C-alpha positions as CSV (number, residue, x, y, z in Angstrom):
1,M,0.0,0.0,0.0
2,E,2.8,2.4,0.7
3,S,5.0,2.0,-2.4
4,L,4.7,4.9,-4.8
5,E,6.6,5.3,-8.1
6,D,6.5,7.5,-11.2
7,L,4.3,10.3,-9.8
8,A,3.1,12.8,-12.3
9,L,0.6,15.6,-12.3
10,G,-1.6,16.2,-15.3
11,P,-5.0,17.4,-16.6
12,C,-8.3,15.7,-16.0
13,T,-10.1,16.1,-19.3
14,A,-12.8,13.5,-18.6
15,S,-13.8,11.4,-15.6
16,P,-16.6,8.9,-14.9
17,Y,-16.5,10.1,-11.2
18,L,-16.6,13.9,-11.3
19,R,-17.4,16.8,-13.5
20,P,-16.3,20.4,-12.9
21,L,-19.1,22.9,-13.6
22,R,-19.8,26.6,-13.0
23,L,-23.1,28.0,-12.0
24,R,-24.1,31.5,-12.9
25,Y,-27.0,33.0,-11.0
26,R,-28.5,36.1,-9.3
27,Q,-29.2,36.2,-5.6
28,N,-31.0,39.1,-4.1
29,G,-30.2,41.1,-7.2
30,V,-26.4,40.3,-7.0
31,S,-24.8,38.4,-9.9
32,K,-22.7,35.6,-8.8
33,T,-20.8,32.5,-10.0
34,W,-19.8,29.3,-8.1
35,D,-17.6,26.5,-9.2
36,F,-18.5,23.0,-8.1
37,M,-18.0,19.3,-8.9
38,R,-20.8,17.0,-9.9
39,T,-20.1,13.7,-8.2
40,H,-21.8,10.5,-7.2
41,D,-23.8,10.1,-3.9
42,S,-22.4,7.4,-1.6
43,V,-23.1,5.1,1.2
44,S,-20.9,4.2,4.2
45,I,-21.3,1.6,6.9
46,L,-20.4,1.4,10.5
47,I,-19.5,-2.3,11.1
48,F,-19.4,-3.7,14.7
49,N,-18.2,-7.2,15.3
50,T,-20.1,-8.6,18.3
51,S,-17.8,-11.6,18.5
52,R,-14.7,-9.5,19.0
53,Q,-16.4,-6.4,20.4
54,C,-14.6,-4.2,17.9
55,F,-15.4,-1.8,15.0
56,V,-14.3,-2.9,11.5
57,V,-13.0,0.0,9.4
58,V,-10.8,0.2,6.4
59,K,-7.5,1.8,5.7
60,Q,-6.4,2.9,2.2
61,F,-4.3,5.3,0.2
62,R,-6.1,8.4,-0.9
63,P,-4.5,10.4,-3.7
64,A,-6.4,13.6,-2.9
65,V,-5.1,13.5,0.7
66,Y,-1.6,12.8,-0.5
67,M,-1.7,15.7,-3.0
68,S,-3.1,18.0,-0.3
69,E,0.1,17.2,1.8
70,M,2.2,17.7,-1.3
71,A,0.7,21.2,-1.9
72,Q,1.9,22.2,1.6
73,H,5.3,20.7,1.5
74,C,6.1,20.9,-2.2
75,P,4.2,23.9,-3.6
76,Q,6.6,24.2,-6.6
77,D,5.1,21.1,-8.1
78,F,1.7,23.0,-8.4
79,E,3.2,26.1,-9.9
80,R,4.3,24.5,-13.1
81,N,2.0,24.3,-16.1
82,C,0.4,20.9,-16.1
83,L,-2.8,21.8,-17.9
84,E,-1.9,20.2,-21.2
85,N,0.9,17.7,-20.4
86,W,1.9,15.3,-17.6
87,C,4.5,16.8,-15.3
88,P,6.7,14.4,-13.2
89,L,6.6,15.4,-9.6
90,E,10.0,16.7,-8.4
91,C,9.1,16.2,-4.7
92,H,8.2,12.8,-3.3
93,L,6.6,12.4,0.1
94,P,6.1,8.9,1.7
95,A,2.9,7.3,0.7
96,S,1.9,7.1,4.4
97,V,0.9,10.8,4.4
98,G,-2.0,9.9,2.1
99,V,-3.3,6.9,4.0
100,T,-6.5,7.3,5.9
101,Y,-8.8,5.3,8.2
102,E,-12.4,5.3,7.0
103,L,-15.8,3.5,7.3
104,C,-16.5,0.9,4.7
105,A,-18.1,2.8,1.8
106,G,-18.9,3.0,-1.8
107,I,-20.4,5.3,-4.5
108,V,-24.0,5.0,-5.6
109,D,-23.5,4.2,-9.3
110,K,-25.9,1.3,-9.8
111,P,-29.4,2.7,-10.3
112,E,-31.0,-0.8,-10.3
113,L,-29.9,-1.4,-6.7
114,S,-31.2,0.2,-3.4
115,L,-28.9,1.9,-1.1
116,E,-29.1,-1.1,1.3
117,E,-28.1,-3.4,-1.5
118,I,-25.1,-1.3,-2.4
119,A,-24.1,-1.1,1.2
120,R,-24.3,-4.9,1.5
121,Q,-22.1,-5.4,-1.5
122,E,-19.5,-3.0,-0.1
123,V,-19.4,-4.8,3.3
124,L,-18.6,-8.0,1.5
125,E,-16.1,-6.6,-1.0
126,E,-14.2,-4.4,1.4
127,C,-14.4,-6.3,4.7
128,G,-15.4,-9.8,3.8
129,Y,-18.6,-10.1,5.8
130,E,-21.9,-11.6,4.3
131,V,-24.7,-9.6,6.0
132,P,-28.5,-10.0,5.6
133,L,-30.0,-7.1,3.8
134,A,-32.5,-6.6,6.7
135,S,-29.7,-6.2,9.2
136,L,-28.6,-2.9,7.8
137,Q,-29.9,-0.1,10.0
138,R,-30.0,3.4,8.4
139,I,-28.4,6.0,10.7
140,T,-28.9,9.2,8.7
141,S,-27.8,11.0,5.6
142,Y,-25.9,14.3,5.1
143,R,-24.4,16.5,2.5
144,S,-20.6,16.2,2.1
145,G,-18.3,18.8,0.7
146,V,-21.0,21.4,0.5
147,G,-18.7,24.0,-0.9
148,V,-17.4,21.9,-3.7
149,A,-19.5,18.8,-4.3
150,G,-22.7,18.8,-2.2
151,S,-23.2,15.1,-2.8
152,K,-25.3,13.0,-0.3
153,Q,-23.8,10.3,1.8
154,T,-26.1,7.8,3.6
155,L,-24.8,6.1,6.8
156,F,-25.7,2.6,7.8
157,Y,-25.0,0.4,10.9
158,V,-24.6,-3.3,10.8
159,E,-23.5,-5.9,13.4
160,V,-21.5,-8.9,12.3
161,T,-20.0,-12.0,13.9
162,D,-16.9,-14.1,13.1
163,E,-19.2,-16.7,11.5
164,M,-20.3,-14.2,8.9
165,K,-16.8,-13.7,7.6
166,T,-16.8,-15.4,4.2
167,G,-13.8,-13.6,2.5
168,K,-10.8,-11.6,3.3
169,G,-12.1,-8.3,2.0
170,G,-9.7,-5.8,0.6
171,G,-11.8,-4.5,-2.2
172,Q,-11.7,-5.5,-5.9
173,P,-8.1,-5.7,-7.2
174,E,-9.3,-5.7,-10.8
175,E,-10.6,-2.2,-10.2
176,G,-7.3,-1.1,-8.6
177,E,-8.6,-1.2,-5.0
178,L,-6.0,-1.8,-2.3
179,I,-7.8,-1.8,1.0
180,E,-6.6,-3.0,4.4
181,V,-9.2,-4.2,7.0
182,V,-8.6,-2.8,10.5
183,E,-10.3,-3.7,13.8
184,I,-10.7,-1.0,16.5
185,P,-11.5,-2.5,19.9
186,L,-14.6,-1.0,21.5
187,R,-12.6,0.0,24.6
188,D,-10.2,2.1,22.4
189,W,-12.8,4.0,20.4
190,M,-12.3,7.4,22.0
191,S,-8.5,7.3,22.0
192,F,-8.5,6.3,18.3
193,A,-11.1,8.8,17.3
194,F,-9.2,11.8,18.8
195,D,-5.7,10.6,18.0
196,E,-4.5,12.8,15.1
197,T,-1.7,10.4,14.3
198,F,-4.4,8.2,12.8
199,P,-5.8,10.3,9.9
200,K,-9.5,9.6,9.6
201,T,-12.7,10.9,8.1
202,M,-15.3,12.8,10.0
203,G,-17.7,9.9,9.3
204,V,-15.6,7.6,11.6
205,M,-15.8,10.0,14.5
206,F,-19.5,10.8,14.1
207,C,-20.5,7.1,13.8
208,F,-18.4,6.1,16.8
209,M,-20.2,8.8,18.9
210,W,-23.5,7.7,17.5
211,F,-22.7,4.1,18.6
212,Q,-22.0,5.3,22.1
213,N,-25.3,7.0,22.4
214,N,-27.5,4.5,20.6
215,I,-26.0,1.1,20.7
216,A,-23.5,0.9,23.6
217,P,-26.1,1.3,26.3
218,K,-28.0,-1.8,25.0
219,L,-24.9,-4.0,24.9
220,P,-24.8,-6.9,27.5
221,T,-22.5,-6.4,30.4
222,K,-19.8,-9.0,31.3
223,S,-21.9,-10.1,34.3
224,E,-24.8,-11.0,31.9
């Protein structure tokens, strides 16, 4: 996961995942424009393994996070003209600066499937658990990246056991996915959530807190 070679920055002329657009409008008589990205909606899933009393999250390299770090440490690579040609990057940070901890998640790009069906597929592909469709509990939905994208992410919660593990997870290699499954013990949730040495998404922190308010009080105690 942490071996990077032949880095180059270039133009994005077409993409199946995002489309840059500019909106022109008048608001209260004032003419304005706003640049934004049209992107897919998504689902994410908080997975709790009741056999091990742990959360199951994923860890992966995110190029956008990596390049954000590059912009801070190597701004010269962004000052060159890479609008028409690929520009090899002169600076090379370790890949670890682009690795983040996240909830199991996926984009909504299959209109024939419900959000629950997409979430179920992602749990199997990324984490290796076969879960019944009815076991997925919807937590909420929210708008992410409201200044740039504004896409909707729907959060789900599901409980799994060791017996439900039917694969190793890790995503789909044929699609270039390289995902590591990580278990966070329930007792360590707060130290993990607020430890900045573990880069993570806001979804992880929000769902851990949601779990403490909505699920943890109902868990059986050791004496039971």
